[in-house]
C-alpha positions as a Markdown table, in Angstrom:
| # | Residue | x | y | z |
|---|---|---|---|---|
| 1 | Met | 82.1 | 97.8 | 19.8 |
| 2 | Ala | 84.3 | 96.0 | 22.5 |
| 3 | Lys | 85.8 | 92.7 | 21.8 |
| 4 | Lys | 84.1 | 89.9 | 23.8 |
| 5 | Ser | 86.9 | 87.3 | 23.9 |
| 6 | Phe | 90.7 | 86.8 | 23.4 |
| 7 | Glu | 93.1 | 84.2 | 22.6 |
| 8 | Cys | 94.6 | 82.0 | 25.4 |
| 9 | Thr | 97.3 | 79.4 | 25.2 |
| 10 | Val | 98.7 | 77.2 | 27.9 |
| 11 | Val | 102.0 | 75.5 | 27.2 |
| 12 | Thr | 104.8 | 73.7 | 28.9 |
| 13 | Pro | 108.2 | 72.9 | 27.5 |
| 14 | Thr | 107.0 | 69.5 | 26.4 |
| 15 | Ala | 103.3 | 70.1 | 25.6 |
| 16 | Ala | 100.4 | 72.5 | 24.5 |
| 17 | Leu | 97.6 | 72.0 | 26.9 |
| 18 | Val | 95.0 | 74.4 | 25.4 |
| 19 | Ser | 94.5 | 77.0 | 22.8 |
| 20 | Gly | 91.3 | 78.9 | 22.2 |
| 21 | Gln | 89.1 | 81.9 | 22.7 |
| 22 | Val | 88.3 | 82.7 | 26.3 |
| 23 | Val | 86.2 | 85.5 | 27.9 |
| 24 | Tyr | 87.9 | 85.5 | 31.3 |
| 25 | Ala | 91.1 | 83.9 | 32.7 |
| 26 | Asn | 92.1 | 83.7 | 36.3 |
| 27 | Val | 95.8 | 83.1 | 36.8 |
| 28 | Pro | 98.0 | 82.6 | 39.9 |
| 29 | Ala | 100.9 | 85.1 | 39.6 |
| 30 | Trp | 103.9 | 85.1 | 41.7 |
| 31 | Asp | 102.4 | 87.7 | 44.1 |
| 32 | Gly | 98.7 | 86.8 | 43.9 |
| 33 | Gln | 95.8 | 86.0 | 41.6 |
| 34 | Met | 95.4 | 88.1 | 38.4 |
| 35 | Gly | 92.2 | 88.3 | 36.2 |
| 36 | Phe | 92.3 | 88.9 | 32.5 |
| 37 | Gln | 89.5 | 90.2 | 30.2 |
| 38 | Pro | 89.5 | 91.3 | 26.7 |
| 39 | Gly | 91.2 | 94.7 | 26.2 |
| 40 | Arg | 93.6 | 94.4 | 29.2 |
| 41 | Ala | 96.7 | 96.4 | 29.1 |
| 42 | Pro | 99.9 | 94.5 | 28.2 |
| 43 | Ile | 101.7 | 92.7 | 31.1 |
| 44 | Leu | 104.5 | 90.3 | 31.6 |
| 45 | Ala | 104.5 | 88.4 | 35.0 |
| 46 | Arg | 106.0 | 85.5 | 36.8 |
| 47 | Leu | 103.7 | 82.5 | 37.5 |
| 48 | Gly | 103.2 | 81.1 | 40.9 |
| 49 | Lys | 101.8 | 77.8 | 41.9 |
| 50 | Gly | 98.0 | 77.2 | 41.7 |
| 51 | Asp | 95.0 | 76.9 | 39.5 |
| 52 | Val | 94.2 | 78.7 | 36.2 |
| 53 | Arg | 90.6 | 79.0 | 35.4 |
| 54 | Leu | 89.6 | 79.6 | 31.8 |
| 55 | Asp | 86.1 | 80.5 | 30.9 |
| 56 | Phe | 85.7 | 79.6 | 27.2 |
| 57 | Ala | 83.7 | 81.8 | 24.7 |
| 58 | Asp | 80.7 | 80.4 | 22.9 |
| 59 | Thr | 81.6 | 79.5 | 19.3 |
| 60 | Ser | 79.8 | 78.1 | 16.2 |
| 61 | Lys | 80.9 | 74.6 | 17.5 |
| 62 | Gly | 79.0 | 75.0 | 20.7 |
| 63 | Gln | 78.6 | 76.6 | 24.1 |
| 64 | Gly | 81.7 | 77.6 | 25.9 |
| 65 | Gly | 82.6 | 76.2 | 29.3 |
| 66 | Thr | 85.0 | 76.4 | 32.1 |
| 67 | Ala | 88.4 | 74.4 | 32.4 |
| 68 | Thr | 90.9 | 74.4 | 35.2 |
| 69 | Tyr | 94.6 | 73.6 | 34.9 |
| 70 | His | 97.1 | 73.4 | 37.8 |
| 71 | Val | 100.3 | 75.2 | 37.1 |
| 72 | Glu | 103.6 | 75.5 | 38.9 |
| 73 | Gly | 106.1 | 78.2 | 37.9 |
| 74 | Gly | 106.8 | 79.9 | 34.6 |
| 75 | Phe | 105.7 | 83.2 | 33.0 |
| 76 | Leu | 102.6 | 84.8 | 31.4 |
| 77 | Gln | 102.4 | 87.6 | 28.8 |
| 78 | Met | 99.3 | 89.4 | 27.8 |
| 79 | Ala | 99.6 | 91.6 | 24.7 |
| 80 | Asp | 97.2 | 92.5 | 21.8 |
| 81 | Asp | 94.3 | 90.4 | 23.2 |
| 82 | Lys | 96.6 | 87.3 | 23.5 |
| 83 | Leu | 97.3 | 85.6 | 26.7 |
| 84 | Val | 100.2 | 83.1 | 26.7 |
| 85 | Ile | 100.9 | 81.0 | 29.8 |
| 86 | Leu | 104.3 | 79.3 | 29.7 |
| 87 | Ala | 104.3 | 77.0 | 32.7 |
| 88 | Glu | 107.2 | 74.9 | 33.9 |
| 89 | Lys | 104.6 | 72.3 | 35.0 |
| 90 | Ala | 100.9 | 72.2 | 34.1 |
| 91 | Ser | 98.1 | 69.6 | 34.1 |
| 92 | Ala | 94.3 | 69.6 | 33.5 |
| 93 | Lys | 92.1 | 69.2 | 36.7 |
| 94 | Asp | 89.1 | 67.0 | 36.8 |
């Protein structure tokens, strides 16, 4: 059976913004938008400037939802169903 979510973490050099299970992530890479779902092949990429959209998985604590963060520069790594977004600057959007 295919896995339905993966771990996603968004951090800056000074703070951890989010860590949780997501079903989809849309991230601004240096050369265009990238989408991530469970089971994606490993990748290391340079971040661009733009919005990260995270669609959170439903948990025993409640229904998932969507959150958006603005990032500027940095790197991302997807490996073993774990997405780590290390941004130079990041902030939650309203």
